[in-house]
N, C-alpha and C positions, 0 to 999 in steps of 0.2 A: 715743570710738571705738566704733562700733556693734557690732563683732564680739564685744565683751565681754558683750553681752546674751545671747549664745548659749553662753557658757562655763559649765561645771560648777564646783563649788567647787574641785576639785583642779586644774582648768585655770587658775582664778584664782590659785592658789598657784604654778603654773608661771610665770604672768605676773610675779608678784613676784620669783621666782628669776631670771628673765631680766633684770629691772631691777637686781637685786642683783649680777648679773654684768656690770654697766655696759653693757648693751645697751639700745637703744630699740626700740619696736615702732611701725611706721607702718602705715597702712591705705590701700588703694586708690591706691597711687602709680602713676606712669607705667609702672613695671616690669610691673604687672598687665596692661598692654595688649599684651604680646608674645604672649599667647594666652589665650583665655577658659577653657582647661582647667587653668590654673595658679591655685592658691588660696593659695600662699605661697612666700616666698623667704627665703633666708639670705644676708645680705650681710656676709661676715666682716670685710673691711677696714673697712667703715663701722660695724661692731658694731651691725647693725640687722636686725631681722626684719620682713618685709613680709607683711601678711595682705590678701588680695584678697577682701574681703567681697562686693563686687558680682559677681565671678566665681562665688563659691560660691552666691550667691542665684540666679544665672542657671542654673547647672548643676543645681540642686536644685528648680527651678520654685517658688521661694519665693512665698508668697502674703501680701500685706499687709493683707488685709481683717480688720476687727475681729470678723467672724463666724466665723472659722476655729477649728477645734478645736486644742487645745494641741499635739497630736502631728503635725499636718499639715506643719509645717516641721521635722520630725525630721531629714530629710536635710541641711538647711542647717546645723543644729547639728553633725551628724556631720562634714560637710566642714570646717567651721571649726575644730572641736576637733582633728580629725586634722591639719589644716594647722599649727596651733600646735604640737602635739606633734612633728610631723615636723621643723619648722624648729628647735625647741628641742633636738631630738636633734643636729642639725647644729651647734648652738652648743656642746653638750657635746663633740662630736667635735673641734671647733676647739680647745677647751681641752685636749684630749688629743693635742696635737701633730698635729692634722688626721688622726687615725686613728679607726676605729670604736672605740666604748667597750668592746666585748666583754662587756657586762653580761649579755646573753642568749647562752647557749651554743647551738651548732648553728643559728645564725640563718638560714642559707640554707634550712633545712628548714621554717621557720616562716612564710614569706611566703605570704599568701593568694593563690590563683590570680587572683582578681578585680583584684589590684593590679599584675599583670605589665605591662599596657599603660602604666600611669602610671609604673612603674619604668623602662621603656625610654625614655620621654620625659624623665624626670629625669636619667638617665645621659647623654643627649645634651647636656644643659646642664652638668652637673657633671663628667662623665667618670670618676666614682668609683663603680663598681658596689657594692663592699662597704659603703661608707658609705650609699648609697641603700637597699640592702636593709635595713640596720639601721634606718634612719629610717622605712621603710615598716612594718616589724614593730612599732616602738615607737609608732606612731600609735594603737594600741589598748591601750597600756600606760602610762597617765599616771603611775602611781606609780613605774614604772621610769624614766620620763623625769625625774621629780623627783630620783630617786636619782642618775642620771647627772650632772645639773647640779650637785648638791651635791658629788659626788665629784670632779669634774674642774674645776669653775669657781669654787667658793666656798671 
């Protein structure tokens, strides 16, 4: 799976926790074709997380040249890491009777304004505003994502 190449150490630990929760992770499935703005999906019934690496690369103008600087693909790393954490948060929510985990207090005050458009798109699919707000906030908190999975799923 190519997306693993973009992960930090803590994100690799999240991947292991996902597997320990009896979930699988798939990459670039047909689900990714519903819109190039989507970088990940949580399929609760199938116990599967889908990472859309190709969509992330397209959104971030990924460059494959061997002559690029290490930080030129920083946006690709960011998109993929956030997607993993976002979908892993939904996994933890699923383990919490399909409710937000509540690990972060005053969550609605912590969502970054740059994520509001993506939030609206996600709510169209899931229909769950409170769960999506929490998942978007948790994208930038990998250690909190790990804590949530451990608390609710393992």
